[in-house]
N, C-alpha and C positions, 0 to 999 in steps of 0.2 A: 585307717584315714576311713572314717565313715562321711559321707556327707546327708543333710538329712535339710527340711524345708518341706514349703507348700508351693502346690506345683500351680501354674499359670491355667492348666482346667478348672481347679478349684475357685482361682480366682473369676473364671468368666459364668462359674455357678454363679457365684456369688453374685456379678453385676445382672445377668438376668433375672435373680430372687427380686432384685431391690427396683431394677428399671421403672416397672410400673404404678411404681408407688410415688418413685420423683414425677414418673411422668403426670400422675393425679394432682399433684401437689401443683406443678405449673398447669396445666391446666385450666385447674379452678380457678388461679386467676385470672386465668384468659376469660375463662367466662363470666367472670365479676366486673370486666371492663366490658364486657359486649352491653350486659344486663345493663352497665352505665352508658351505653353508648343509643341505645335503643330509646331512652328519654331526653338526647343530650345532645349540644349541635359539639362536633369534634373536637373545639379549639376548649371549652369549657372541660371534655372529658380527660385534655392533654394535662389540662390543672390540677388536676384531683385525683387522675388516675393513681399517682402514688401511695396516698391514702389508701386508697380502695385494695390494695396487695393485699391478701396475708401471709405473713412470715411463717406463722404458727406450724401451719398443715409440713411445710420442706422442714422447717426449725425439724420438727418431733421423726420424721422421715430420717435425716441424716444424722441424727441424736442416736436412734434404733438400730443404723446402720451400723455406726462404732463403737455400739455397743457389743452386736452381735458377732459382730466378725472378729473385731479386735481382741476381746473376753476368748472367744473359741482361737483364733488363732496363736495366744498365747497360751493356751493350754495345750495345744497340741504341739509347738514347738519345745515347750520345756521337755513332755513325754517322750517328747520323739532323740532330743540331745542326751537326756538321762539314760536312756535306752543304750544310744550306739554307745555312751560311757560304761554301759557294762552295771548300770546304777538300778536299784528297786524305784519303780514310780508308785508303789503301793504307797508308800508314807505321803506322796503328795496327792493322790485322788483316792476318796474311799468310793463306797457304795452310791453314796446320797449324788443326788446331780451338784446339789449348791456344796461345797468344801469352804476352806482356808484357800487353797491356793487361786480357784478360781474369784472369790470373793477378793483376793489382790487383783489380779488382772484386772477383774470387774473395775475396781477402784482407780486402776492407773488410766483405765477408759475415762471415766470419768473427768479425773484430771484432763487429758487430751479434749475433752468434747467440750468442759468449761471453760480452757485455758483459748478454742480457735473457734467455735461455732459461730459465734454472735458475728465476727467479721467476715465468715466462711460466706453466713447466711445473706448478710447487707452487700455481699458482692456478687453474689447469683441472684439479689431481689434488682440489685441493680441492672445485671444485664438481660433482665428479664424486660424490667422498664425501656430500656433504651430498645429493644425489641417492639414493644411495646407503639413508644413514640414515633418509633419509625414510621411505621403501619399509619399512623394518626397522620402524622407529616405529608404522608405519600396523599392518603385522604384528603386534605385539606387543599393541596394543590389540585387536585382531582375534580373538587367542586369548582374552585378557583376556572378551572381552566373549560369544565363540561358547562358551567354556569349553572350549577343546581341549584337545586331552595334546601327548608331546613331540612323538610322529613326524606328529601333525596340524598342530603349529606350523611343522615344518620344511617339512614339505610344502609350507605357505599361503607359506611366505616364497619358497621357489623358485618358484610360479608368480605370486607379485607382481613379481620379477624377471626373468622372461619374458611379463610379460603386455604388450599391444597398445599400452598408454596410457606402461609404461616405454620401451617402442621408439623409439616416438614423439618422447619427451621426450628420450631418446636422440641421435637424431638431428637434433632441434635445437640440440643443444648441438655435434655437430660441426660443423654449419653455420655456425654461429656463430664456433668456432674457425677455420674454413678460410677465411672471409669475412674474419675480421677479422687473419689471418694473410697471405692472401696478399696483401691492399692495402696492408699494411705492406712487405711483402717486393717488393711491384712499386715500389709509392713510394719507397722509398727505394735502392734502386737507381737507380732513375732519376734521385732528388735527387743522390747524391754523383757520380753520371756528369755532372750539369747543372753542377754547382758545380766541377767541373772544368774547365769548360770558358763558366765563365759570362759570359764578357765579350762586349756586347751582346746578351743574354739576358736576359727578366724570365719572372715563370712566372705562369701562371693558374689561378685552380680552375672543378675541374668537374666537376659533379655528373650523377646520373645521371637526373636530368629527370624522377623521378616525383612522388606524393604521399606517398612512404613518405623522403625526404630533410628531413631536420632543418634547422628553418628558420633557425640559425647558419649552414648549411651552404649552403644558398639564397644569405644575405647574402654568405658567401663568393665564390661563383662570379659573382654582379653586379656585385663587385668590378670587374672585371676585369685588366688585367695588369698586377700589382707586382713590387717589386726584387725579386732574390732573398733580399736578407736580410731581409723583411717577414714578421712575426709576425701570423698570422689569430686567433690566442688565445692564452693564455697554451701558451709553447712550441711552437708547432704551426706550423712553416714549411710544411708540404705537408699532402696529405691523407693519414690514417694515421701521422704523424710519431707512431713508438715512445714521444715524449718529451711529450708533448699529454697532456692530459688525458683518463681515462676516456672519459665522458660523449662527447668529440668523435670518439673511435677505434674504439671497440667496434660491427662492426656497419657502420661507412661504406664505402660502396660507392664515392667519389670518386676520380677520378683530379687529377695534374698535367698542364699543356701547359707547354710550351713557347714565349714570342713570340720568333723572331730576327732581327738585324737584318742 
């Protein structure tokens, strides 16, 4: 019996790789609102803020993340499983970077991207808009409490949107997005490849092993090897399964391993 899988360290490297681009996409949206706030009353800014948010930058970043990580993860896992079974990998991987199997995994990831990216981006934009509106509401209240004029209220809103506190919250949102999306892309790519080579293969849930792991995920990790069609929870076939409930997948840092006969 051999155990194969992508490591938690690989996932951390991917998170570090994509964090700057996700953070930049969020920051660009915030700066759009800042430019709007320089010349408009906070109440008007709140009315039209949603129209000013640009989804394309974040959508492109998330789609690239899924295509890159998902495709690479699928290829690596297929090679690992075939090697563990003592099978040749030459028929699967040629000298050229782009080959039939890579195109297959690329196509599978495109399916996941098309199916899920739209509502994911809507949810991310909704979260950012809530953050911005909260700052605007606080600024409006400050304006009333301090009796500020029009110019002062605009200046106050710009200051609040550029504050260290807001930047920290923005970084937290970027980290949550990257952690969730990288986990889903890596584990989904791994999973679809394992399914294609499932004969003699069982799966095993692996946590990051620290105190922040959910109790339910500690339980899943203690179950040991399971059959490939085993559900750990509602619609949850593997860690970060996009079909699982939100409370099981958001910020999940677990990975999936495979025991190969």
